C-alpha positions as CSV (number, residue, x, y, z in Angstrom):
1,M,-0.1,-0.1,-0.2
2,R,2.7,2.1,1.1
3,A,4.2,2.0,-2.4
4,A,1.6,2.0,-4.7
5,A,0.9,5.0,-2.3
6,G,4.5,6.3,-3.2
7,V,3.9,5.7,-7.0
8,V,0.7,7.8,-7.1
9,A,2.0,10.7,-4.8
10,A,4.7,11.2,-7.9
11,A,2.7,11.5,-10.4
12,F,0.6,13.7,-9.4
13,A,3.2,16.1,-8.3
14,L,4.7,15.3,-11.7
15,A,1.5,15.9,-13.9
16,A,1.2,19.2,-11.5
17,A,4.6,20.7,-12.1
18,P,4.7,23.4,-14.5
19,P,5.7,21.9,-18.1
20,A,9.4,23.3,-19.1
21,A,10.3,26.7,-20.6
22,P,10.4,26.4,-24.1
23,D,14.1,27.4,-25.2
24,F,15.8,27.8,-28.4
25,A,17.3,25.4,-30.9
26,L,21.2,25.8,-31.8
27,P,23.1,23.7,-33.1
28,D,26.3,25.3,-34.1
29,A,28.1,27.6,-31.7
30,P,28.7,31.0,-32.8
31,G,33.0,32.4,-33.7
32,Q,33.7,35.7,-34.8
33,G,32.8,36.2,-38.2
34,S,30.5,33.4,-38.4
35,L,26.6,32.2,-39.3
36,V,24.6,30.3,-36.7
37,F,21.2,28.9,-37.5
38,G,18.6,28.4,-35.3
39,T,14.9,27.8,-34.0
40,A,13.5,30.0,-31.4
41,P,11.2,28.7,-28.9
42,A,7.8,27.9,-29.0
43,G,5.2,31.3,-29.1
44,T,8.2,33.3,-30.0
45,E,6.5,36.7,-31.5
46,A,9.6,38.9,-32.0
47,L,13.1,38.3,-31.7
48,S,16.8,40.3,-31.1
49,L,20.5,39.5,-30.6
50,D,21.8,42.7,-28.8
51,G,18.5,44.7,-28.4
52,K,19.1,44.4,-32.2
53,P,15.8,42.6,-34.6
54,V,16.9,39.5,-36.0
55,P,14.5,38.3,-39.4
56,L,12.3,35.5,-37.9
57,A,10.5,32.9,-40.5
58,P,7.3,31.6,-39.8
59,D,8.3,28.2,-38.7
60,R,10.9,29.9,-36.2
61,A,14.1,29.7,-38.0
62,F,16.8,32.0,-38.2
63,V,20.0,32.8,-38.8
64,I,22.1,35.0,-37.3
65,G,26.0,36.4,-37.8
66,F,29.2,37.8,-35.9
67,D,31.6,40.0,-37.4
68,R,35.1,39.2,-37.3
69,D,35.5,41.9,-34.6
70,R,33.0,40.8,-32.2
71,S,34.1,40.4,-28.8
72,G,32.6,39.1,-25.8
73,P,28.8,37.9,-25.2
74,A,25.8,37.9,-27.2
75,V,22.5,38.0,-26.5
76,L,19.7,36.6,-27.8
77,E,16.4,37.1,-26.7
78,A,12.9,35.8,-27.7
79,R,9.3,37.6,-26.8
80,L,6.5,35.7,-27.0
81,R,3.2,35.6,-26.8
82,D,2.0,34.9,-23.7
83,G,4.4,38.4,-22.4
84,R,7.2,35.8,-21.5
85,T,11.3,36.8,-22.6
86,I,12.8,33.5,-23.1
87,R,17.1,34.4,-23.2
88,R,20.2,32.9,-24.1
89,Q,23.8,34.2,-23.7
90,L,26.3,32.8,-26.2
91,E,29.8,33.2,-25.7
92,V,31.6,34.2,-29.1
93,A,34.7,31.8,-29.5
94,Q,37.9,34.2,-30.5
95,R,39.6,33.1,-33.4
96,R,43.1,33.3,-34.4
97,W,43.4,35.6,-38.0
98,A,46.3,35.6,-39.8
99,I,48.1,38.6,-39.0
100,E,51.4,40.0,-40.5
101,E,54.1,42.8,-39.0
102,V,55.9,43.9,-41.4
103,D,58.9,46.7,-40.6
104,V,57.8,49.2,-43.9
105,A,55.5,52.0,-43.9
106,Q,52.1,51.9,-44.8
107,R,51.7,52.7,-48.8
108,P,50.9,56.4,-48.9
109,A,47.3,56.5,-50.8
110,G,47.7,60.2,-51.3
111,V,45.2,62.7,-50.6
112,P,42.1,61.7,-52.7
113,D,40.2,64.7,-55.0
114,A,36.9,65.9,-54.4
115,D,35.8,64.2,-57.2
116,Y,36.8,60.9,-56.3
117,L,35.7,61.0,-52.7
118,R,32.2,62.6,-54.5
119,I,32.4,59.5,-56.9
120,R,33.0,56.9,-53.8
121,E,30.7,59.1,-51.3
122,G,27.8,57.7,-54.0
123,E,29.7,54.7,-54.9
124,V,29.3,53.3,-50.4
125,A,25.8,54.9,-50.9
126,R,24.4,52.9,-53.3
127,I,26.4,49.5,-52.2
128,A,24.8,50.1,-48.5
129,A,20.5,50.4,-50.0
130,A,21.6,47.2,-52.1
131,R,22.5,45.6,-49.0
132,A,19.5,47.4,-47.0
133,I,17.1,45.2,-49.6
134,R,15.2,42.7,-48.1
135,S,14.3,39.6,-50.5
136,D,11.4,36.9,-49.6
137,S,14.3,34.8,-50.9
138,Q,14.6,31.2,-49.0
139,G,18.4,30.5,-50.3
140,W,19.8,31.7,-46.5
141,R,18.5,28.0,-45.9
142,Q,20.7,26.4,-48.3
143,H,23.5,25.1,-48.0
144,F,26.1,27.0,-49.5
145,I,28.3,25.9,-52.7
146,W,32.0,27.8,-53.7
147,P,30.6,30.2,-56.4
148,A,34.1,29.7,-58.3
149,R,36.8,26.5,-58.2
150,G,40.5,27.2,-58.0
151,R,43.5,28.0,-55.2
152,I,42.2,30.2,-52.6
153,S,44.5,33.5,-53.2
154,G,43.3,35.1,-49.8
155,V,41.9,34.8,-46.8
156,F,38.9,36.5,-44.8
157,G,40.1,38.4,-41.4
158,S,44.0,38.6,-43.0
159,Q,45.8,41.8,-41.8
160,R,48.6,43.9,-41.9
161,I,50.3,45.7,-39.4
162,Y,52.4,47.8,-40.6
163,R,55.2,49.3,-38.2
164,G,52.7,49.2,-36.0
165,Q,49.9,50.6,-38.0
166,P,46.7,48.2,-39.0
167,G,45.7,48.0,-42.2
168,S,42.6,47.1,-43.7
169,F,41.1,43.6,-43.1
170,H,40.3,41.3,-45.7
171,A,36.6,40.9,-45.7
172,G,36.0,38.1,-48.1
173,V,37.5,35.0,-50.1
174,D,39.8,35.6,-52.8
175,V,40.0,32.6,-55.1
176,A,42.0,32.6,-58.2
177,A,39.8,31.0,-60.9
178,G,41.5,31.9,-63.9
179,A,40.4,34.9,-66.1
180,G,36.8,34.1,-67.4
181,A,36.2,31.5,-64.8
182,T,32.2,31.0,-64.5
183,V,31.2,32.5,-61.3
184,V,28.1,30.5,-60.3
185,A,25.2,31.7,-57.2
186,P,26.6,30.2,-54.2
187,A,23.0,29.9,-53.8
188,D,19.3,30.9,-54.2
189,G,18.1,35.2,-54.4
190,V,17.3,38.3,-55.7
191,V,20.4,40.7,-57.6
192,V,20.0,43.7,-55.4
193,L,23.0,45.1,-57.2
194,A,24.4,45.1,-60.8
195,G,26.7,46.9,-63.4
196,P,26.6,49.0,-65.2
197,P,28.7,52.1,-64.1
198,A,31.6,50.2,-62.4
199,F,33.0,51.0,-59.0
200,T,36.6,52.4,-58.9
201,L,37.8,49.7,-56.0
202,E,35.5,46.6,-56.2
203,G,35.4,47.1,-60.7
204,N,32.2,44.9,-61.6
205,L,30.2,44.1,-58.7
206,L,27.3,42.0,-57.9
207,I,25.1,41.8,-55.3
208,I,22.7,38.5,-54.1
209,D,20.0,39.1,-51.2
210,H,19.6,35.3,-49.9
211,G,16.4,36.9,-47.3
212,M,16.7,36.8,-43.4
213,G,19.5,39.7,-44.0
214,L,22.3,37.1,-45.5
215,N,24.1,38.5,-49.0
216,S,26.8,37.9,-51.3
217,A,28.9,41.0,-53.3
218,F,31.0,39.3,-55.8
219,L,33.9,41.8,-56.8
220,H,36.1,42.5,-59.8
221,L,34.1,40.4,-62.6
222,S,35.1,40.8,-66.1
223,S,31.5,40.2,-67.1
224,Q,27.7,39.7,-65.3
225,A,25.1,37.9,-66.9
226,V,22.5,38.9,-64.4
227,K,20.6,42.5,-63.7
228,V,19.0,44.0,-61.1
229,G,15.4,42.2,-59.5
230,D,17.1,38.3,-61.4
231,R,15.4,35.8,-59.2
232,V,18.9,33.2,-59.2
233,R,19.1,29.6,-59.0
234,Q,21.7,27.8,-56.6
235,G,24.5,26.8,-59.1
236,Q,23.4,29.0,-62.0
237,A,25.7,31.9,-63.7
238,I,25.9,35.2,-62.8
239,G,29.3,36.4,-64.5
240,T,32.7,36.2,-65.5
241,V,35.9,36.3,-63.5
242,G,37.9,39.7,-63.7
243,M,40.5,41.9,-62.5
244,T,37.9,45.5,-63.0
245,G,38.6,47.9,-60.4
246,R,41.2,47.7,-57.7
247,A,42.8,44.6,-58.3
248,T,46.3,43.5,-59.5
249,G,45.3,39.9,-61.2
250,P,42.4,38.0,-61.8
251,H,40.6,36.5,-59.2
252,L,37.2,35.6,-57.2
253,H,36.6,38.7,-54.3
254,W,33.3,37.0,-52.3
255,A,31.7,38.5,-48.7
256,I,29.8,37.9,-47.4
257,K,27.4,40.0,-45.0
258,W,24.3,39.0,-42.3
259,L,22.9,42.6,-41.7
260,D,26.2,44.4,-40.4
261,A,28.2,42.0,-40.2
262,R,31.0,40.8,-41.6
263,V,31.2,36.8,-42.4
264,D,34.5,34.5,-43.2
265,P,32.7,32.5,-46.7
266,A,35.4,29.4,-46.7
267,P,33.1,27.8,-43.7
268,V,29.6,28.9,-45.0
269,A,30.3,26.6,-48.4
270,G,32.6,23.9,-46.9
271,P,35.8,22.5,-47.8
272,M,36.4,22.9,-52.0
273,A,36.0,19.5,-53.1
274,P,40.1,18.6,-54.2
275,E,38.7,17.2,-57.4
276,A,38.1,21.1,-58.7
277,R,40.7,23.0,-57.5
């Protein structure tokens, strides 16, 4: 009798216990320059990262990105329809970047003239406006592929220090695919920027929005096969490799951004197949 009573009491206590609070599903740990895909708790009506809104799909799936220079923990917060708030603190792992210290002064770029400053200001504004476009593309859900195949000639995050003065870090990955090599869309998306005209630094530049604040930029192209507003499919030809703009040789510079965060494309696409090199 005592054993039976104990079982009944335990069952009653279990039934009376409040249900476990919903939580995030985050299979990947964040790191500098990385993307993290996850699912928000059931009942989430709004999502934020460090207090800034995060796009949320109807099935509660989302993607967040961490800049190359991100430091300290991040706070992911879900506001539920019942008024509760679920928070998760994420420790962003630091990465070791390829830093080269050289005992020379940073190359003087000269003083840009008024015409260059005016042109560049307009170019930067045009790029920012394109990256602010939010399409309904579902490309962000796909496993990205490499947009070009060849030797990796420049890695994301690398930087030179000139006698203690840091230069700009490399915000993409360079693929030495050879002049005229085909460039394809790494994932589905909508073209939000395409030439003409070419840009002073980037040359012929294409930007594809993959949805949810995630976009890809392709620099120094010799030709473009798509125009603004085109919907492209993963693997579709979008242009060819060139050396337009400020480039010392033909290559593709591929850059990814999530909102304002600069992300390393290499782990997003994964290892390039040996036979493709």
